[in-house]
N, C-alpha and C positions, 0 to 999 in steps of 0.2 A: 391399555391398562388391564392387567390380568384379574384384579380384584375390584369389583364395583359394589358399592354399599348404598343402602337406603335405610339410614339409621336415625333414631331420635336421640341416642346417647352413645357414648364410646363403648367399644367392645370390652368385655371383661378379659382379664389376663388369660384365663383358661381357653376362652373362645379364640382369642387372638393367636395363641400358641397353635391351635389346630389349624386355623386358616393359614398361618405362615407355613406350616408343614405341607399343606396341600398346594400352596402356591409354588413351592420348590419342586413339585413333581412335574417332570418334563411332559408327561402325558396329559396334564391338566391344562386346558386352553384358557379357561376363564372361570371365575367364581362370582356368583351374585349373592349378596347377603341381604336378607330381608329385615325389617325393623324388629321382629320378634325373635331373632336368632338366639339360640341357647344351646348348651353343650349336650351332645349325645356320645355314644360309644366311639364310633369311628369318624363321624363327621357331625357338623352342627345341624340341628333342626332349624329350618328357616333359611335354607341355602339352595342354590341351583349350581350344579357342577357340570361343566362342559368338558368332555374328554375326547382325545384324538383317536385312540386305538382301542380303548377298553370300556367296559361297563363296570361300574362300581356297585355291586350288590350291597356292600357295606354302607354306601352312601344313602341308598334307599331305605335300608333298615328292615325290621321285621314286620312292621304294620303296612305292608304293601296295600295300596288302594285306600289308605286312610283318607277320609274326605268328608264332605258335607252334602246333605240333602235337605231341601225345604219344600213344604207343601202347604197350600192355603185351604182353610176351612171356613165356610160361612156359618159360624155357630158362636153362641155366647155361653160361656160356662157359668152355671148357677151353683153347682155343687162341686167345688174344686177338690175337696177331700175325696169324694167318690171317684172323680176322674183319676186322681193320683193313685188310688188303690187299684183301679182297673188297669192302669198302665203298669204298675209294679207286678201285677199278676200276668201280664201279657208280654212283657219285655224282660227276659232273664238277663242278669248281669254276666254270668260266666258260661253256663251251658244249659241246653234244653233238658227237660225231664226225660225225653225219649228222642232217639234219632229221627230225622225226617228225610224225605226225598229232596235232593238238590237238583234242580233242572239244568244241569250242566253236564258236559261229557265226562264219563268216568275218568278219574285220574288218581295219582298217588295222594292227592289232597282230599279226596272224597270223604273218607272216614272222619277226618277232623271236621269237615264242613257239615256233615250230617248232624253233628251234635251242637253246632254253633250258629246255624242259620237263624237269624232273628234275635241274636244276643248282642248286648251293647258293648261289653268289655269293661276295662278298668282305666285308671289314670284320668285323663281329661276328656274321656268320651262321655257324651250326654245325650239325652232327649230334652228338648226345651220347647215350651209353648210361649209364643209371643203375640201380643196384641198389636195389630197394625194401627199406625197413627191415623186419626181422622175418620175412623169407621167402627161403629158398633157391630159386633158379630164377625169381624174380619180377623180370624185367628190363624197364625202360622205355626206349624210344627217344624222344628229344626232338629236334625240328627247329625251327630258327629261320631263316626266310628269307621272301622275299616274291615279288613279281611280276617280279623281275629287270629286264631292259631294257624290259619292257612298261610299267612304271610311269613310267619316264623318258620314254618316247615319248608317253604320255598327257599328262604334265605339259607337255611341249614343244609339244603341239598346242593348248594353251589358255593364256589370259592368266592372270597370277598372281592377279588378283581378278576374279571373275565375278559378273554380275548378269543378271536377266531370263532370256531364253531360253538364254543361254550356260550357265546353271547346269544345265539339263536335259541339254544336250549333253555337258557334262563328267561329270555323274553317270552317264550312260549308258556312256561309255567307262571311267569308273572302275569300274563294276560288272563290266565285262569283265576288267579287271585284277585285281579282287578274286577273281573266279571262277578266273582263271588262277593266282593266288597259292595259293589253297586246293588246286587241282589239283596244283600244283608240289610242295607239301608232301606230299600223298598219294602222289605218284609216288616221292618220295624214301623215304617209309616203306615202299613196296613194294620198293624196292631194299634197304632194311635187312632186310626179311623174307627176301629172297633171300639176302643175305649171311649171315644167321644160320641159313639152311637149316631154317626152322621156320615154322609158321603163327602169325600174330599173333592176339591176342584183339581183333578189330575193334570189339566192343561197348564197349571201354574208350577208344575214340578221343576225344581232346580237341582242338578246333580253335578258334582265335580270331585275328582281325585286330587290329592296333593302329595302323595308318596309313591313315586314310580320312576322307572328309567324308560327313556324313549329314544329310539334310533332316529337320527337325522336323515332325511332323504338324500339320495346320491347327488342331486344338484347342489343342495345346500352344503353337503359335505365337501364337495370339490371347491366351493366358493370360500368357505370359512375354515376348512380343515378340521371340522368337528364330527365325531362319530356318534356321540351319545350325550344326552342330557339326563342327569340324575337329579330328581327333585325330592326334597325332604322338607315337608312343611311349607310348600310353595305351590302356586298354581296360577292359571291364567286369570287376569283381572276381568276378563269378559264374563265369567260366571258371576262374580260378585256384582258386576255392573247391572245385571238383570234383576237383582234382588230389590224388592220393594218393601222389605220388612222394616217395621218401626221399632218402637220402644219394647223392652222386655216385659213380658207379662208375668211369667214365673219360670223357675228352673227346677228340674227334677234331677237330683244328684243320685248317681248309682255308681260309686267308685270304691269298692273295697281294696284292700292292699293288693298290689300286683303280684302275680305268680307267673312262672314260666308257662308257655303255651301248652307244654306236654301235660301239665297238671290240670288242664281244663277239659280234658277229654276222658 
């Protein structure tokens, strides 16, 4: 079966049309559809695409490395308004007030990264504080964001469908964006630590990406005929399984109207 679904309700007409188009592509080996699937430009968010010969940069999209990070704090908030204000001062939405050093090798993406390290982004990106069930003072910070304008720059530097040597070139720059996305989330968590004026329990850190392309190993490729997996809004369940986070404590929304990445630098 080429298309496998994990759905709570039927697909919308627009989503079904995109899935049907992908399913007719001879290079597409399989499509997995997650419960929160919804329409994007080239492919649907909440899908995993297995391809035989190509990498689909369009399937990954512009927010390479978009993902989650969570960190536990042993603290009880008494003045929540003050914490909100300190967070808003320390976690910009769009860009930094001044560029900063990014501890990654110099690349074509460095200039964009220097202005966006530690920034949250727009749309559904957020910083959230959650109270753990069954314990006073057990607070978790959750961050949802990605590589910011870096991912858009990488996508624009490559063709939507890649084959041959172009795959390696894309995956190399994608790895830079993935590293930056992880670093961006860690930088934001450091800002949360500063806003809460306490030390985090860094041994509890949970990190995962859910927008990326990944080459399949040679053994697996020979076995199943798949060259690449493209994930957009999907990830390993192993990361989520390690989470011990409980009920939501409060949410900090920072999402002005989206703009093109070029306007953020």
